[in-house]
N, CA and C atoms as a LAMMPS dump frame, in Angstrom:
ITEM: TIMESTEP
0
ITEM: NUMBER OF ATOMS
315
ITEM: BOX BOUNDS ff ff ff
-5.0000000000000000e+02 5.0000000000000000e+02
-5.0000000000000000e+02 5.0000000000000000e+02
-5.0000000000000000e+02 5.0000000000000000e+02
ITEM: ATOMS id mol type element x y z
1 1 1 N -8.534 -4.911 -5.755
2 1 2 C -9.633 -5.684 -4.92
3 1 3 C -8.936 -6.849 -4.204
4 2 1 N -9.234 -7.109 -3.08
5 2 2 C -8.74 -8.252 -2.392
6 2 3 C -9.454 -9.515 -2.776
7 3 1 N -8.576 -10.558 -2.718
8 3 2 C -9.1 -11.87 -3.012
9 3 3 C -9.204 -12.782 -1.768
10 4 1 N -9.87 -13.877 -1.962
11 4 2 C -9.856 -14.771 -0.831
12 4 3 C -8.52 -15.421 -0.589
13 5 1 N -7.531 -15.214 -1.518
14 5 2 C -6.155 -15.859 -1.314
15 5 3 C -5.33 -14.975 -0.513
16 6 1 N -5.708 -13.843 -0.061
17 6 2 C -4.79 -12.997 0.838
18 6 3 C -4.969 -13.446 2.158
19 7 1 N -4.086 -14.599 2.546
20 7 2 C -4.266 -15.123 3.814
21 7 3 C -2.854 -15.188 4.511
22 8 1 N -2.816 -15.243 5.795
23 8 2 C -1.566 -15.364 6.494
24 8 3 C -1.207 -16.837 6.438
25 9 1 N 0.151 -17.11 6.439
26 9 2 C 0.684 -18.474 6.524
27 9 3 C 1.739 -18.364 7.373
28 10 1 N 1.65 -18.479 8.746
29 10 2 C 2.734 -18.219 9.599
30 10 3 C 3.127 -16.757 9.521
31 11 1 N 4.404 -16.541 9.161
32 11 2 C 4.986 -15.128 9.129
33 11 3 C 4.978 -14.692 7.651
34 12 1 N 4.219 -15.487 6.77
35 12 2 C 4.322 -15.124 5.282
36 12 3 C 2.937 -14.654 4.829
37 13 1 N 2.91 -13.873 3.714
38 13 2 C 1.654 -13.487 3.099
39 13 3 C 1.561 -14.068 1.757
40 14 1 N 0.292 -14.493 1.38
41 14 2 C 0.197 -15.003 0.05
42 14 3 C -0.549 -13.966 -0.782
43 15 1 N -0.228 -13.95 -1.946
44 15 2 C -0.983 -13.202 -3.073
45 15 3 C -0.777 -11.601 -2.835
46 16 1 N 0.354 -11.287 -2.365
47 16 2 C 0.543 -9.881 -2.37
48 16 3 C 0.282 -9.099 -3.51
49 17 1 N 0.492 -9.625 -4.633
50 17 2 C 0.364 -8.89 -5.974
51 17 3 C -1.034 -8.742 -6.388
52 18 1 N -2.002 -8.912 -5.501
53 18 2 C -3.359 -8.698 -5.948
54 18 3 C -3.886 -7.124 -5.6
55 19 1 N -3.033 -6.482 -4.911
56 19 2 C -3.354 -5.064 -4.533
57 19 3 C -2.947 -4.135 -5.435
58 20 1 N -2.768 -2.84 -5.106
59 20 2 C -2.332 -1.783 -6.028
60 20 3 C -1.062 -1.987 -6.561
61 21 1 N -0.888 -1.807 -7.98
62 21 2 C 0.346 -2.09 -8.657
63 21 3 C 1.038 -3.414 -8.409
64 22 1 N 0.111 -4.488 -8.206
65 22 2 C 0.475 -5.808 -7.786
66 22 3 C 1.679 -6.002 -6.974
67 23 1 N 1.715 -5.197 -5.834
68 23 2 C 2.699 -5.268 -4.801
69 23 3 C 4.134 -4.58 -5.211
70 24 1 N 4.149 -3.971 -6.299
71 24 2 C 5.344 -3.302 -6.621
72 24 3 C 5.825 -2.246 -5.633
73 25 1 N 4.911 -1.529 -5.023
74 25 2 C 5.212 -0.674 -4.037
75 25 3 C 4.849 -1.077 -2.628
76 26 1 N 4.818 -2.402 -2.504
77 26 2 C 4.561 -2.917 -1.088
78 26 3 C 3.096 -3.135 -0.801
79 27 1 N 2.865 -3.827 0.379
80 27 2 C 1.476 -4.213 0.694
81 27 3 C 1.473 -4.117 2.22
82 28 1 N 0.184 -4.093 2.577
83 28 2 C -0.031 -4.155 4.17
84 28 3 C 0.655 -5.218 4.816
85 29 1 N 1.29 -4.931 5.947
86 29 2 C 2.059 -5.999 6.615
87 29 3 C 1.198 -7.08 7.24
88 30 1 N -0.178 -6.781 7.469
89 30 2 C -1.102 -7.763 7.905
90 30 3 C -1.641 -8.608 6.844
91 31 1 N -2.029 -8.106 5.693
92 31 2 C -2.769 -8.84 4.693
93 31 3 C -2.183 -8.826 3.32
94 32 1 N -1.25 -7.949 3.03
95 32 2 C -0.698 -7.774 1.712
96 32 3 C -1.438 -6.926 0.794
97 33 1 N -2.608 -6.32 1.194
98 33 2 C -3.532 -5.499 0.39
99 33 3 C -3.006 -4.146 0.211
100 34 1 N -3.26 -3.43 -0.902
101 34 2 C -2.925 -2.031 -1.06
102 34 3 C -3.949 -1.321 -2.023
103 35 1 N -4.233 -0.175 -1.622
104 35 2 C -5.124 0.707 -2.345
105 35 3 C -4.585 2.099 -2.582
106 36 1 N -4.772 2.743 -3.73
107 36 2 C -4.178 4.022 -3.984
108 36 3 C -3.65 4.052 -5.414
109 37 1 N -2.937 4.97 -5.619
110 37 2 C -2.19 5.901 -4.623
111 37 3 C -3.201 7.114 -4.382
112 38 1 N -2.948 7.693 -3.246
113 38 2 C -3.533 8.911 -2.717
114 38 3 C -2.538 9.903 -2.608
115 39 1 N -2.803 11.104 -3.142
116 39 2 C -1.712 12.265 -3.382
117 39 3 C -2.047 13.251 -2.198
118 40 1 N -0.827 13.741 -1.63
119 40 2 C -0.909 14.93 -0.861
120 40 3 C 0.23 15.79 -1.455
121 41 1 N -0.109 16.626 -2.31
122 41 2 C 0.963 17.353 -3.064
123 41 3 C 1.585 16.357 -4.004
124 42 1 N 2.892 16.378 -4.037
125 42 2 C 3.742 15.505 -4.705
126 42 3 C 3.787 13.982 -4.283
127 43 1 N 3.542 13.846 -2.944
128 43 2 C 3.778 12.615 -2.237
129 43 3 C 2.609 11.647 -2.523
130 44 1 N 2.948 10.418 -2.687
131 44 2 C 2.012 9.34 -3.084
132 44 3 C 1.869 8.348 -1.897
133 45 1 N 0.673 7.983 -1.433
134 45 2 C 0.528 7.072 -0.317
135 45 3 C -0.434 5.898 -0.829
136 46 1 N -0.125 4.689 -0.303
137 46 2 C -0.904 3.617 -0.42
138 46 3 C -1.455 3.268 0.91
139 47 1 N -2.64 2.671 0.96
140 47 2 C -3.366 2.401 2.251
141 47 3 C -3.88 1.005 2.277
142 48 1 N -4.122 0.443 3.402
143 48 2 C -4.978 -0.684 3.668
144 48 3 C -6.076 -0.321 4.542
145 49 1 N -7.312 0.043 4.075
146 49 2 C -8.326 0.395 4.823
147 49 3 C -8.79 -0.485 5.874
148 50 1 N -8.654 -1.768 5.66
149 50 2 C -9.16 -2.861 6.642
150 50 3 C -8.306 -2.778 7.878
151 51 1 N -6.919 -2.447 7.653
152 51 2 C -6.047 -2.526 8.997
153 51 3 C -5.781 -1.026 9.261
154 52 1 N -6.224 -0.1 8.662
155 52 2 C -5.905 1.35 8.892
156 52 3 C -4.576 1.686 8.975
157 53 1 N -3.813 1.274 7.896
158 53 2 C -2.449 1.483 7.734
159 53 3 C -2.092 2.189 6.343
160 54 1 N -0.99 3.035 6.374
161 54 2 C -0.584 3.586 5.152
162 54 3 C 0.942 3.69 5.1
163 55 1 N 1.459 3.745 3.777
164 55 2 C 2.957 3.908 3.606
165 55 3 C 3.227 4.772 2.487
166 56 1 N 4.274 5.624 2.531
167 56 2 C 4.685 6.472 1.348
168 56 3 C 5.315 5.615 0.349
169 57 1 N 5.032 5.852 -0.836
170 57 2 C 5.663 5.13 -1.921
171 57 3 C 6.62 5.995 -2.798
172 58 1 N 6.502 7.277 -2.556
173 58 2 C 7.423 8.233 -3.303
174 58 3 C 6.843 9.547 -3.613
175 59 1 N 7.551 10.343 -4.443
176 59 2 C 6.93 11.721 -4.701
177 59 3 C 7.135 11.922 -6.161
178 60 1 N 6.204 12.566 -6.737
179 60 2 C 6.261 12.911 -8.273
180 60 3 C 6.487 11.876 -9.193
181 61 1 N 5.92 10.537 -8.781
182 61 2 C 6.117 9.359 -9.562
183 61 3 C 4.973 9.283 -10.571
184 62 1 N 3.776 9.948 -10.392
185 62 2 C 2.636 9.861 -11.187
186 62 3 C 2.193 11.494 -11.343
187 63 1 N 1.612 11.75 -12.535
188 63 2 C 1.288 12.994 -12.981
189 63 3 C -0.022 13.45 -12.262
190 64 1 N -0.883 12.569 -11.764
191 64 2 C -2.251 12.903 -11.302
192 64 3 C -2.232 14.051 -10.299
193 65 1 N -1.177 14.114 -9.461
194 65 2 C -1.213 15.043 -8.319
195 65 3 C -1.352 16.468 -8.877
196 66 1 N -0.761 16.717 -10.085
197 66 2 C -0.842 17.945 -10.658
198 66 3 C -2.091 18.399 -10.952
199 67 1 N -3.146 17.55 -11.17
200 67 2 C -4.484 17.985 -11.635
201 67 3 C -5.342 18.055 -10.405
202 68 1 N -4.76 17.973 -9.152
203 68 2 C -5.616 18.197 -7.841
204 68 3 C -5.295 19.497 -7.23
205 69 1 N -6.115 19.934 -6.541
206 69 2 C -6.034 21.287 -5.985
207 69 3 C -5.465 21.045 -4.507
208 70 1 N -4.923 22.293 -3.972
209 70 2 C -4.452 22.231 -2.492
210 70 3 C -5.582 21.892 -1.551
211 71 1 N -6.798 22.215 -1.825
212 71 2 C -8.023 21.773 -1.064
213 71 3 C -8.173 20.261 -1.05
214 72 1 N -8.009 19.614 -2.16
215 72 2 C -8.105 18.202 -2.403
216 72 3 C -6.88 17.565 -1.601
217 73 1 N -5.799 18.044 -1.59
218 73 2 C -4.643 17.415 -0.84
219 73 3 C -4.859 17.629 0.565
220 74 1 N -5.506 18.652 1.029
221 74 2 C -5.714 18.921 2.538
222 74 3 C -6.715 17.943 2.998
223 75 1 N -7.88 17.687 2.11
224 75 2 C -8.807 16.648 2.492
225 75 3 C -8.272 15.312 2.565
226 76 1 N -7.356 14.909 1.587
227 76 2 C -6.697 13.669 1.555
228 76 3 C -5.849 13.584 2.802
229 77 1 N -5.116 14.546 3.186
230 77 2 C -4.269 14.49 4.311
231 77 3 C -5.035 14.183 5.644
232 78 1 N -6.231 14.867 5.717
233 78 2 C -6.977 14.77 6.916
234 78 3 C -7.482 13.173 7.049
235 79 1 N -7.885 12.693 5.848
236 79 2 C -8.321 11.38 5.796
237 79 3 C -7.045 10.284 6.092
238 80 1 N -6.123 10.543 5.549
239 80 2 C -4.878 9.79 5.778
240 80 3 C -4.289 9.802 7.315
241 81 1 N -4.667 10.871 7.962
242 81 2 C -4.285 11.044 9.301
243 81 3 C -4.916 10.047 10.222
244 82 1 N -6.023 9.423 9.75
245 82 2 C -6.711 8.392 10.543
246 82 3 C -5.958 6.94 10.298
247 83 1 N -4.796 6.921 9.545
248 83 2 C -4.138 5.723 9.244
249 83 3 C -2.806 5.767 9.884
250 84 1 N -2.411 4.589 10.464
251 84 2 C -1.034 4.471 11.041
252 84 3 C 0.005 4.2 9.991
253 85 1 N 1.177 4.901 10.042
254 85 2 C 2.198 4.826 9.068
255 85 3 C 2.948 3.574 9.361
256 86 1 N 3.106 2.663 8.389
257 86 2 C 4 1.306 8.656
258 86 3 C 4.92 1.051 7.531
259 87 1 N 5.762 0.171 7.787
260 87 2 C 6.693 -0.385 6.653
261 87 3 C 5.973 -1.417 5.944
262 88 1 N 5.797 -1.266 4.744
263 88 2 C 5.093 -2.269 3.94
264 88 3 C 5.963 -3.529 3.8
265 89 1 N 5.216 -4.675 3.345
266 89 2 C 6.001 -5.958 2.954
267 89 3 C 5.985 -5.863 1.35
268 90 1 N 7.15 -6.536 0.828
269 90 2 C 7.383 -6.675 -0.595
270 90 3 C 7.397 -8.015 -1.044
271 91 1 N 7.08 -8.189 -2.315
272 91 2 C 7.029 -9.543 -2.931
273 91 3 C 8.408 -9.983 -3.077
274 92 1 N 8.68 -11.374 -3.066
275 92 2 C 9.828 -12.031 -3.288
276 92 3 C 9.932 -12.395 -4.822
277 93 1 N 10.744 -11.683 -5.667
278 93 2 C 10.727 -11.946 -7.024
279 93 3 C 11.183 -13.204 -7.414
280 94 1 N 11.81 -13.963 -6.549
281 94 2 C 12.143 -15.453 -6.886
282 94 3 C 11.149 -16.427 -6.603
283 95 1 N 9.919 -15.979 -6.078
284 95 2 C 8.847 -16.94 -5.718
285 95 3 C 7.703 -16.658 -6.678
286 96 1 N 7.381 -17.629 -7.502
287 96 2 C 6.366 -17.441 -8.56
288 96 3 C 4.98 -17.386 -7.819
289 97 1 N 4.725 -17.656 -6.635
290 97 2 C 3.466 -17.489 -6.019
291 97 3 C 3.132 -16.05 -5.47
292 98 1 N 4.235 -15.115 -5.529
293 98 2 C 4.11 -13.832 -5.083
294 98 3 C 4.028 -13.616 -3.637
295 99 1 N 4.677 -14.551 -2.912
296 99 2 C 4.765 -14.359 -1.431
297 99 3 C 5.866 -13.483 -1.065
298 100 1 N 5.489 -12.853 0.153
299 100 2 C 6.414 -11.915 0.672
300 100 3 C 6.792 -12.154 2.146
301 101 1 N 7.95 -11.927 2.618
302 101 2 C 8.509 -12.234 3.913
303 101 3 C 7.993 -11.006 4.565
304 102 1 N 7.494 -11.139 6
305 102 2 C 7.256 -10.032 6.808
306 102 3 C 8.501 -9.847 7.584
307 103 1 N 9.208 -8.749 7.314
308 103 2 C 10.551 -8.602 7.929
309 103 3 C 10.408 -8.12 9.412
310 104 1 N 9.252 -7.741 9.846
311 104 2 C 9.069 -7.366 11.126
312 104 3 C 8.771 -8.374 12.239
313 105 1 N 9.158 -9.598 12.039
314 105 2 C 8.966 -10.704 12.83
315 105 3 C 9.599 -10.549 14.259
């Protein structure tokens, strides 16, 4: 869940770690938020519904995809098709506030 502290400060994002996996797999380049993962077969995606963006975080990282059917994967893929693929932003481990640089400046 996003918090009020997900705000832009120039080209920096604050509180990236409040999204899925606390930012370990990146966050939305606009707000730092992340939801998911959503599986399409072995592939895992995170999304930011507010900005309609998605990014691939890897394959076969989590077992949940094995319990889903091909029909579920097809439905998930159709839903994900409405999201633009982006390069996520990542937290700076040296920054205790969890801020991330937006490398696409």
